[in-house]
C-alpha positions in Angstrom: 37.5 36.0 -98.4 38.1 33.3 -95.6 35.6 30.6 -95.3 33.0 30.8 -92.2 34.1 28.7 -89.1 31.4 26.8 -87.2 30.7 28.4 -83.8 28.3 25.7 -82.5 29.3 22.8 -80.3 29.4 19.6 -82.3 26.2 17.5 -81.9 28.0 14.6 -80.3 29.4 17.0 -77.6 25.9 18.4 -76.9 24.5 14.9 -76.5 27.3 13.9 -74.1 26.7 17.0 -72.0 23.0 16.3 -71.8 23.6 12.7 -70.9 26.0 13.6 -68.1 23.6 16.2 -66.8 20.7 13.7 -66.8 22.8 11.0 -65.1 23.9 13.5 -62.4 20.3 14.6 -61.8 19.1 11.0 -61.7 21.9 10.2 -59.1 20.9 13.2 -57.0 17.2 12.2 -57.2 17.9 8.6 -56.3 20.2 9.6 -53.5 17.7 12.1 -52.2 15.0 9.4 -52.3 17.2 7.0 -50.5 18.0 9.6 -47.8 14.4 10.6 -47.5 13.3 6.9 -47.1 16.0 6.3 -44.5 15.0 9.4 -42.6 11.3 8.3 -42.6 12.3 4.9 -41.4 14.4 6.4 -38.6 11.6 8.7 -37.7 9.0 5.9 -37.6 11.3 3.8 -35.5 11.8 6.7 -33.1 8.0 7.4 -33.0 7.3 3.7 -32.3 9.9 3.5 -29.6 8.6 6.7 -28.0 5.0 5.4 -28.2 6.1 2.1 -26.6 7.7 4.0 -23.8 4.6 6.1 -23.3 2.4 3.0 -23.2 4.7 1.4 -20.6 4.7 4.5 -18.5 0.9 4.7 -18.7 0.5 1.1 -17.6 2.9 1.6 -14.7 0.9 4.7 -13.6 -2.3 2.7 -13.8 -0.9 -0.1 -11.7 0.4 2.4 -9.1 -2.9 4.3 -8.9 -5.1 1.2 -8.7 -7.2 1.2 -5.5 -6.2 -1.7 -3.3 -9.3 -3.5 -2.0 -9.6 -3.0 1.7 -10.3 -6.2 3.7 -12.9 -5.0 6.2 -12.7 -8.3 8.1 -9.0 -8.1 8.7 -8.3 -8.6 12.4 -11.6 -10.4 13.0 -11.8 -13.4 15.2 -13.1 -16.9 14.1 -15.5 -19.3 15.9 -15.4 -22.9 14.8 -18.4 -24.8 16.3 -18.5 -28.6 16.5 -22.1 -28.6 15.3 -20.9 -27.8 11.8 -20.1 -24.2 11.1 -17.5 -21.4 11.4 -18.0 -17.7 11.4 -15.9 -14.6 11.8 -16.7 -11.5 13.9 -15.1 -8.2 14.9 -12.9 -8.4 18.0 -14.9 -5.6 19.6 -18.2 -7.5 19.7 -19.3 -9.9 22.4 -19.8 -13.6 21.6 -21.3 -16.1 24.0 -23.0 -19.5 24.0 -26.2 -20.6 25.7 -25.4 -19.4 29.1 -22.3 -17.8 30.6 -20.5 -21.0 31.3 -21.1 -22.6 27.9 -18.3 -22.5 25.3 -19.5 -20.9 22.0 -17.5 -23.6 20.1 -19.7 -26.4 21.4 -23.1 -24.8 22.2 -26.0 -25.2 19.8 -26.8 -21.5 20.3 -24.3 -18.8 19.5 -25.1 -15.1 19.9 -23.0 -12.3 18.7 -24.0 -9.0 20.2 -22.8 -5.4 20.8 -24.2 -5.7 24.3 -23.2 -8.0 27.3 -25.0 -11.3 27.4 -27.7 -10.3 29.9 -28.6 -7.4 27.6 -28.0 -9.1 24.2 -31.6 -8.8 22.9 -31.9 -5.2 24.1 -29.5 -4.1 21.3 -28.4 -5.3 17.9 -27.5 -9.0 17.8 -26.8 -12.0 15.5 -27.9 -15.4 16.7 -27.4 -18.9 15.3 -29.6 -21.7 16.6 -28.6 -25.3 15.6 -31.3 -28.0 15.7 -30.4 -31.7 15.4 -32.8 -33.3 12.9 -32.1 -36.9 14.0 -35.0 -38.5 15.7 -37.3 -35.5 15.1 -40.3 -35.0 12.8 -38.0 -32.8 10.6 -35.5 -35.7 10.0 -37.0 -36.5 6.6 -38.0 -33.0 5.7 -36.2 -30.8 3.2 -34.7 -27.5 4.1 -37.6 -25.7 2.3 -40.2 -27.7 4.1 -38.7 -26.9 7.5 -38.2 -23.3 6.7 -41.7 -22.8 5.4 -43.2 -24.5 8.4 -41.3 -22.1 10.7 -42.2 -19.2 8.5 -45.9 -20.0 8.8 -45.6 -20.6 12.6 -44.0 -17.2 13.0 -46.7 -15.4 11.2 -49.4 -17.3 12.9 -48.2 -16.3 16.4 -50.3 -13.2 17.0 -48.6 -12.7 20.4 -45.3 -11.9 18.7 -45.7 -11.3 15.0 -46.5 -7.7 14.0 -45.6 -7.2 10.3 -44.2 -9.0 7.3 -41.4 -6.9 5.7 -40.1 -9.4 3.1 -41.8 -12.8 2.3 -39.9 -16.0 2.3 -37.5 -16.5 -0.7 -34.7 -18.8 -1.8 -31.1 -17.7 -1.4 -27.8 -19.5 -0.9 -25.7 -19.8 2.3 -22.2 -21.0 1.7 -23.4 -22.5 -1.6 -26.2 -24.4 0.1 -30.0 -23.6 -0.4 -31.4 -21.3 2.3 -34.6 -19.5 2.8 -34.9 -16.0 4.2 -37.7 -13.6 5.3 -37.9 -10.4 7.3 -40.5 -9.6 9.9 -41.2 -7.2 12.7 -41.8 -9.2 15.8 -41.1 -9.6 19.5 -39.0 -12.7 18.8 -38.7 -15.9 16.8 -41.6 -18.3 17.0 -40.7 -21.4 14.9 -42.6 -24.6 14.9 -41.8 -26.1 18.3 -39.2 -23.6 19.5 -38.7 -19.9 19.9 -37.5 -17.0 22.0 -38.5 -13.4 22.7 -37.0 -10.0 22.2 -38.3 -6.4 22.4 -40.3 -5.6 19.3 -38.0 -5.0 16.3 -37.1 -5.9 12.7 -35.6 -9.4 12.4 -34.1 -11.1 9.4 -34.4 -14.9 9.4 -32.2 -17.3 7.3 -32.7 -21.0 7.5 -30.6 -23.8 6.0 -29.1 -27.2 6.9 -26.2 -29.5 6.4 -28.4 -32.7 6.2 -27.7 -33.4 9.9 -28.6 -30.1 11.6 -31.0 -27.4 10.7 -29.6 -23.8 11.2 -31.8 -20.8 12.1 -29.9 -17.5 11.8 -31.8 -14.5 13.2 -30.3 -11.0 13.3 -31.2 -7.3 13.4 -30.4 -6.1 9.9 -30.1 -2.4 10.9 -26.3 -2.7 11.3 -24.4 -3.6 8.1 -21.7 -5.3 10.2 -24.1 -8.2 10.7 -24.4 -8.6 6.9 -20.6 -8.8 6.8 -20.6 -11.4 9.6 -23.1 -13.4 7.6 -20.9 -13.3 4.6 -18.2 -15.2 6.5 -20.4 -18.1 7.5 -19.1 -21.5 6.4 -20.5 -25.0 6.8 -17.8 -27.3 8.2 -19.8 -30.6 7.9 
C-alpha cells in the first residue's frame, strides 16, 4: 500500500495568502477613504464657491433694487437775506419783500405765497419778520422771554385771537433754540407789532441769532411750507 499524500495547502502558504488578501483589502480601504475625503473636500469647495457667488448676486440685486431717495427740493430757488438767513422755496411760488419795490434779499419782511402780493394773506403763505434787537427793550432778553411775551400778547388780543391749538413749546431751528405755538386768529399780534389776515390757523416759530429776533408765521395746512421751513438756515 502507498502512503497517504497531504492534500492541504501548507500552513505557511495559507498564512501568506491571508496576509496578501488583508494587505490588498487595507490598500483598497485606504484608497477608498482617500478618494472619499478628496471628493468631500472638492464638494465642500464647490458648495462654498457657489454660496459665495449666490451671496454676491443677492447683494448686487439688493443694491440695484434699493429705493433712491427723491430730493423733493431739487430745482428750488434760494433767498439769502442780509439780515441773517437763507431759505429755499419752489420756483412756482411767489416771493416778495415788504412792498413791491423792495428786494427780498434786503427787506426785514419776506413773504412766500401761492398768491400775488396783493392777495398773499387771502391764501396760504409763509412769512418771516426780522426785528433788530439793538436799542430795544428786547436787547437783553432771551429768545424764550421774547417768544413768551409775544405768545401772551397774541392770546390777550381778543380782537384777533380765537383759539389755541398748540401751546408754546421748545424746538430747534437750524440747531438754535426756538419756540413754537399754533393758534386760530385773524393775524399775528406780538408785543409791539403785528398784522392781520382773514381768520385761519397760524403756526408761529420764534428764534434769534443774538442780533435779530425772527418771527416765522405760516399756514400749516400745506405741507410744502413745512418743507420750506426745513431749508431755513441762519447765516449770521
